N, C-alpha and C positions, 0 to 999 in steps of 0.2 A: 509742832505737830509731828507725830511719829509716822513712820512709813506705812503702817496699816491704816491709819486714819486718812492719809493722802490717797492711798489706793482705793479706799472705800469712797472717798469724795469723788475721785475721777470716775469710778464705776457708776456711782449714783447720778452724776451729771450726764454721762453717756447714756445710761438707761432712760433717764427722764427725757433727754433730747430725742432718743429713738421713739419713745411713746408719743411725743408731740408730733414728730414727723409722720408716723403711721396714722395718727389721728387726723392730721391735716390732709393727708392723701385720701383717706376714706371720706372726709367731708367733700373734697373735690370730686371724687368718683360719684358719690351719692347725688351731688348737685348736677353733675354732668348727665346722669341717667334721667333725672327729672326733666332735663331740657331736650332730650332726644325727641325728634319730630318724625312721625311716620305718616306718609302721604301716598295716595293712589296716583301714580303718574298716568297710567292709561290701562284700559281693558279693551282688547281687540278680539273680535270674532274672526279668526284667520280663515275658518271654513264654517259655513252654516247651511246645512241641508236638512231635509225631513228625517234623515236617519242618524245624523251625528253633527256635532259641533266641536271645533277646536278653538279654545280660548287662550289668549296670552294675557297674563296679568303682570303689570310692572308696578312695583312699589319702591319708594325712595325712603330710606331710613337715614335721616340727617342728624349728625351729632355735633352740636355747637360748643360742647364743653372744653375744658382745658387739659384733660387727660384721656388716654386711650380707654375704650370700652370694648368688651368682647360679647358679641351676640351669640348665644348658644342654642336658642330655640326660637322658632318663629311659627306660631300656630294661628291660623285664621280660617274664617268662613266667608264666602262671597255670596252676596244676594243680588238679584236683579229684580227691580220692581217688587221688592219685599218677598221674593221667592228664593229659597236656598238653591244655589247653582252648584256649589262644590266647596271643598275645603282643602287645606294643606297643613302638614305638620313637618316642618323642615328643621334640621339641626346643622346650621351653617358653620358654627365655631369660627366666626370671622371677627378679626380685630378691626375696629373702626377708629382711625386716628381722629384727633381733635379737628373740628371744622371741616370734616369730610362726610361724604355720603356713601352709603352702601346700597346699590341698586339690586333689587331682587326681581327676577323675571321667572314666572312659572307658567308653563304651557300645559294644559290638560285637555283631555277629550271627554266630551259629554255624550252619552248615548241614552240616558234615561228619558222616556217618552214625555213625562210632564215637564222636565227641564227643557227639552227641545221645544216643546210647545211655548213655554215662557220666552225663550230666545226668539223664536219665529214671530210671536206676537209683538215683542218689543221692536223687532225689525220692521214689521208692517206698520206699527203705530209711530215709529221713530221716537220711542220713549225708552231711553236707556238710563235708568237711575241705579248705579252700582253702589253697593254698600259693603264694606269689608270690616268685620269685627274680629278681634283677636287679641293676642298678647305677644310680646317679645320678652324673652328672658335674657338677662345680662348677668354674667358671672364676673366677680372680682376675686382677688385673693382672700378676702375675708367674708364676703356675703354674696348671695344671689338675689336678684330683684326682677320681678315681673312687672312690665309696663303694659297696661291695657290700652287698646285703641279702638276707635269706632269712627270710620271715615266714610265719606260719601263723595261720589263723582257723578255728575250729570253730563252725559255726552250725547252726541247725535251721530248719525251714520257718517 
């Protein structure tokens, strides 16, 4: 075998190995993203009066996969007893290691009259059914992926 053939063979084997490695990494990342679990930890009314409310929403994004994933956008709306209370559009650009959680806490103020009425009514009736609907975007070196979620939490005072 001449020198050119040997170099071509070595280059071909290296290139093929690189393609297999990148392919396996992408399969692992894709699989990891489908296993991400997003849950509502708690929703607390830090302050609740007839003129305003301050809410704290804590969510847990758990990643049980084998490789790191990066969350670049977290978009959601929060409902209380089927009434829209608020929304959030965050761009955390946070790397989540395997078998780790990323805890998101968002505090926001509510002053809209109908929303305050919904909060006060829930307090009076002790009926707190929280629902958060949204999506999380994860970026990898080769692709971006949106993971939708729709979670509910029933709590009491």
